[in-house]
C-alpha positions as CSV (number, residue, x, y, z in Angstrom):
1,G,175.4,-128.4,123.2
2,P,176.7,-125.3,124.5
3,R,180.4,-124.5,124.4
4,D,180.9,-125.1,128.3
5,G,180.5,-128.8,127.6
6,G,176.7,-129.2,127.5
7,A,173.7,-128.8,129.9
8,F,170.9,-130.7,131.5
9,L,168.1,-128.2,131.5
10,V,164.8,-128.2,133.4
11,G,161.8,-125.9,132.5
12,I,158.1,-125.7,131.1
13,G,157.1,-124.9,127.9
14,G,154.2,-125.3,125.1
15,D,153.6,-125.6,121.4
16,L,150.9,-124.0,119.1
17,M,149.8,-126.2,116.3
18,V,147.8,-125.0,113.2
19,P,146.1,-127.3,110.9
20,L,146.6,-126.8,107.2
21,T,143.7,-129.1,106.3
22,A,140.5,-130.5,108.0
23,A,142.2,-133.8,108.8
24,A,145.3,-131.8,110.0
25,R,147.6,-134.6,108.4
26,P,150.1,-131.6,107.5
27,Y,150.4,-128.8,110.1
28,L,152.4,-125.9,111.3
29,V,154.0,-126.2,114.6
30,G,155.7,-123.6,117.1
31,G,156.7,-123.4,120.8
32,G,158.6,-122.0,123.5
33,S,159.9,-122.7,126.9
34,V,161.7,-121.2,129.9
35,G,163.4,-122.4,132.9
36,A,166.0,-121.7,135.8
37,F,167.7,-124.9,136.4
38,D,170.7,-126.5,134.8
39,F,171.7,-129.7,136.6
40,R,175.1,-130.2,134.9
41,R,176.1,-126.9,136.8
42,S,177.2,-127.0,140.5
43,V,174.9,-124.5,141.6
44,G,172.2,-126.0,139.4
45,L,170.6,-122.3,138.7
46,A,170.7,-121.0,135.3
47,L,168.0,-118.8,133.6
48,W,167.3,-120.1,129.9
49,S,164.9,-119.7,127.3
50,A,164.0,-121.5,123.9
51,W,161.7,-121.3,120.9
52,S,161.3,-123.4,117.8
53,A,159.2,-123.3,114.6
54,G,158.5,-125.7,112.0
55,A,155.9,-128.3,110.3
56,G,154.9,-131.9,110.6
57,V,152.9,-134.3,108.9
58,E,150.9,-137.3,110.6
59,L,151.9,-140.6,109.6
60,V,149.5,-143.1,111.4
61,R,146.4,-143.2,113.7
62,A,145.7,-146.4,116.0
63,L,143.9,-146.9,119.4
64,G,143.2,-143.0,119.8
65,L,146.8,-142.1,119.1
66,S,148.8,-140.5,116.4
67,A,152.5,-140.5,115.4
68,A,153.8,-137.6,113.4
69,L,157.3,-136.6,111.7
70,E,158.1,-133.1,112.6
71,V,161.1,-130.7,111.3
72,R,161.9,-127.7,113.4
73,Y,164.3,-125.1,113.6
74,Q,165.4,-124.5,117.7
75,A,167.1,-121.7,119.2
76,L,168.3,-122.0,122.9
77,S,169.4,-118.8,124.6
78,R,172.2,-120.5,126.3
79,D,175.1,-119.5,124.4
80,R,172.8,-118.5,121.5
81,T,172.6,-122.4,120.4
82,G,170.2,-123.1,117.4
83,G,169.9,-125.8,114.7
84,V,167.4,-128.0,112.8
85,A,165.8,-130.8,114.7
86,L,164.0,-133.9,113.3
87,G,161.8,-135.7,115.6
88,I,158.9,-137.8,116.2
89,R,155.3,-136.7,118.0
90,V,153.1,-139.1,119.6
91,G,149.7,-137.9,121.1
92,T,146.3,-137.5,120.4
93,P,145.1,-136.7,116.7
94,L,144.7,-133.0,116.0
95,G,142.1,-132.9,113.3
96,R,139.0,-135.2,112.4
97,R,139.7,-138.5,110.8
98,G,139.6,-139.0,107.1
99,G,139.1,-135.6,105.7
100,R,136.8,-136.4,102.7
101,E,136.1,-140.0,104.1
102,A,134.6,-138.5,107.1
103,E,132.5,-136.2,105.0
104,S,131.2,-138.8,102.6
105,G,128.6,-140.2,105.0
106,R,127.1,-136.8,106.1
107,G,124.4,-136.7,103.2
108,A,122.7,-139.8,104.2
109,A,119.9,-139.2,106.7
110,P,119.8,-142.1,109.5
111,A,116.6,-144.0,110.2
112,D,113.8,-142.2,112.0
113,G,113.5,-142.4,115.6
114,P,110.1,-143.1,117.4
115,P,107.4,-141.0,116.0
116,I,106.7,-138.5,119.1
117,D,103.6,-136.2,118.9
118,P,104.6,-132.4,118.9
119,V,102.5,-131.9,122.3
120,G,104.5,-134.8,123.9
121,T,102.2,-137.6,123.9
122,E,103.6,-141.1,123.9
123,P,104.6,-142.9,120.8
124,S,101.9,-145.4,121.3
125,T,98.9,-142.4,121.0
126,A,100.7,-140.8,117.8
127,R,98.1,-140.7,115.1
128,R,98.8,-143.1,112.2
129,R,98.7,-141.3,108.9
130,P,96.2,-143.0,106.6
131,Q,97.5,-144.9,103.9
132,P,96.5,-143.7,100.1
133,D,94.4,-146.9,99.4
134,E,92.3,-146.5,102.6
135,A,89.3,-145.1,100.8
136,R,86.3,-143.9,102.7
137,P,83.0,-142.6,101.5
138,P,82.3,-138.9,102.1
139,S,80.4,-137.3,105.0
140,D,78.7,-134.3,105.8
141,S,81.4,-133.4,108.2
142,D,84.4,-133.3,105.5
143,E,83.2,-129.7,104.8
144,A,84.3,-128.7,108.0
145,R,87.8,-130.4,107.8
146,P,90.8,-128.3,107.0
147,R,92.2,-128.8,103.4
148,L,95.9,-129.8,103.1
149,G,97.0,-126.4,102.0
150,T,95.3,-124.9,104.9
151,V,97.1,-127.1,107.3
152,A,100.4,-126.5,105.5
153,V,100.0,-122.8,105.9
154,R,99.2,-123.1,109.4
155,A,102.2,-125.5,110.3
156,E,104.4,-122.7,108.5
157,A,103.1,-119.9,110.7
158,T,103.6,-121.8,113.9
159,I,107.1,-122.4,112.8
160,G,107.4,-118.7,111.8
161,R,106.4,-117.4,115.3
162,A,108.5,-119.8,117.1
163,I,111.5,-118.4,115.1
164,E,110.5,-114.9,116.0
165,V,110.2,-115.9,119.6
166,A,113.9,-117.3,119.4
167,R,115.2,-114.3,117.6
168,D,113.7,-111.9,120.1
169,A,115.8,-113.6,122.7
170,M,119.2,-112.3,120.8
171,G,121.7,-111.2,123.3
172,A,120.3,-113.1,126.3
173,P,122.9,-114.3,128.5
174,Y,123.8,-118.1,128.7
175,R,122.4,-119.8,132.2
176,W,122.3,-123.5,132.7
177,G,118.9,-124.6,133.5
178,G,117.4,-121.2,131.9
179,T,114.2,-120.8,130.3
180,D,113.3,-117.3,130.1
181,A,114.6,-114.2,129.1
182,N,116.9,-113.7,132.0
183,G,119.0,-116.3,130.5
184,F,118.7,-119.9,128.5
185,D,120.7,-123.1,128.0
186,C,120.8,-124.4,124.6
187,S,117.6,-126.6,125.3
188,G,116.0,-124.1,127.3
189,L,115.9,-121.7,124.3
190,I,114.4,-124.0,122.0
191,W,111.8,-125.3,124.9
192,Y,110.9,-121.6,125.4
193,A,110.4,-120.7,121.6
194,Y,107.8,-123.8,121.0
195,D,106.3,-123.3,124.3
196,R,105.3,-119.8,123.1
197,V,103.4,-121.2,120.1
198,G,101.6,-123.8,122.1
199,I,104.0,-126.9,121.3
200,A,105.5,-128.6,124.4
201,L,108.8,-130.2,123.9
202,P,111.1,-132.0,126.3
203,R,113.1,-130.0,128.4
204,R,116.5,-131.5,128.1
205,S,118.9,-131.7,125.0
206,R,119.3,-135.4,125.2
207,D,115.3,-135.8,124.9
208,Q,114.8,-133.1,122.3
209,A,117.3,-134.9,120.0
210,L,114.8,-137.4,119.9
211,A,111.7,-135.3,119.7
212,G,109.8,-135.3,116.3
213,R,111.1,-137.2,113.7
214,S,114.9,-137.3,112.1
215,V,115.4,-135.7,108.9
216,G,119.1,-136.3,108.9
217,A,122.4,-134.1,108.6
218,A,122.2,-132.9,105.2
219,I,121.7,-129.0,104.6
220,D,119.3,-129.5,101.6
221,G,117.0,-131.8,103.5
222,L,116.6,-128.9,106.4
223,A,113.6,-126.6,106.9
224,P,113.3,-123.6,109.3
225,G,112.3,-124.7,112.6
226,D,114.3,-127.8,112.4
227,I,116.2,-128.9,115.8
228,L,119.8,-129.3,114.8
229,V,121.8,-131.9,117.2
230,F,125.1,-131.5,118.0
231,S,128.2,-133.6,119.8
232,R,131.2,-132.3,121.9
233,T,133.2,-134.4,119.5
234,P,132.6,-135.5,115.6
235,G,130.2,-138.6,115.8
236,G,129.6,-138.5,119.7
237,E,126.6,-138.4,121.9
238,P,124.1,-135.5,121.8
239,S,125.3,-132.6,124.0
240,H,124.0,-129.3,122.2
241,V,121.0,-128.3,120.3
242,G,120.1,-125.4,118.0
243,L,117.3,-124.0,116.1
244,Y,117.4,-123.9,112.1
245,L,116.5,-120.5,110.9
246,G,117.3,-121.3,106.9
247,S,119.8,-120.5,104.5
248,G,122.5,-122.5,106.7
249,S,122.0,-120.4,109.8
250,F,120.9,-121.4,113.3
251,I,120.0,-119.8,116.3
252,H,121.3,-121.3,119.8
253,S,122.4,-120.4,123.5
254,A,125.9,-121.1,123.8
255,S,128.6,-119.9,126.1
256,R,128.3,-116.3,124.9
257,G,124.6,-116.3,125.2
258,T,121.8,-116.3,122.3
259,A,123.4,-115.8,119.1
260,I,123.3,-116.9,115.2
261,S,125.8,-119.1,113.9
262,R,126.4,-120.7,110.5
263,L,126.4,-124.2,109.6
264,T,128.8,-124.7,106.7
265,P,132.2,-126.5,105.8
266,E,133.6,-123.4,104.1
267,D,134.8,-121.4,107.0
268,S,136.4,-122.2,110.3
269,G,133.6,-121.0,112.6
270,G,130.7,-123.0,110.7
271,R,133.1,-125.9,110.1
272,W,133.4,-126.5,113.8
273,W,129.7,-126.7,114.3
274,F,129.3,-128.7,110.9
275,D,131.7,-131.5,111.9
276,R,129.7,-131.9,115.4
277,W,126.5,-131.9,113.6
278,I,125.0,-135.4,113.9
279,D,121.2,-135.1,113.3
280,S,118.1,-132.9,113.0
281,R,114.6,-133.3,114.1
282,R,111.4,-132.1,112.4
283,I,108.7,-131.1,115.1
284,V,105.8,-129.9,112.8
285,D,105.3,-131.0,109.3
């Protein structure tokens, strides 16, 4: 303690923690605090400040809490006191659990949801795909039917137009419940883009997270026009949606308005979205 026989200080402070890995098992930590009370003095008033810097490593996680061992150098303005301190921190985990373990399940696509027709009909009315062994004799009307190649080109053109509509909205502000150029929320932007090409989608993100069919959460399984579904925390419930553009990019309306973000574990910004990506929905095949 200080040379005057010790102190009982009361103040306020905070810490900044910087993870060194995705799981944040090792991390850097620094903090500062200030106060105006020392209850071992007769008057009780004594301005003081303190700072600390060091590193920590998480030891265990259980029941939503983590325990970490920290070593810091601490300095106190009172009598210029300082030294190295070893301590235990108990609190909520800093990084996502398991590092590589958490990533190992990301390549597997979950089971498809109920098949919902792109124009919003109920699953029971969706057209059943004919099976390969369901042969039928040709008819005169077959000449008027579009060939498979023609259907694929039309679908690709439709998706391309929807993406163009979304790109044209770049810079539009975020507006809760917004569905036009005056502002969009996340599901409003996707609803608007598909609506302009004649495809009706549910309005809310939680319903769009069930539209079409699931293609999972693997980048190599995506196609432009897929709806990306995100959660607030890794593995949580759907809370945000974006429209996949291709090459790891997607467009969405977030707090800063309509913008393009990356979906990649390779950088901090893209990794934030990658960790919270829980599914993808294909609207047009």
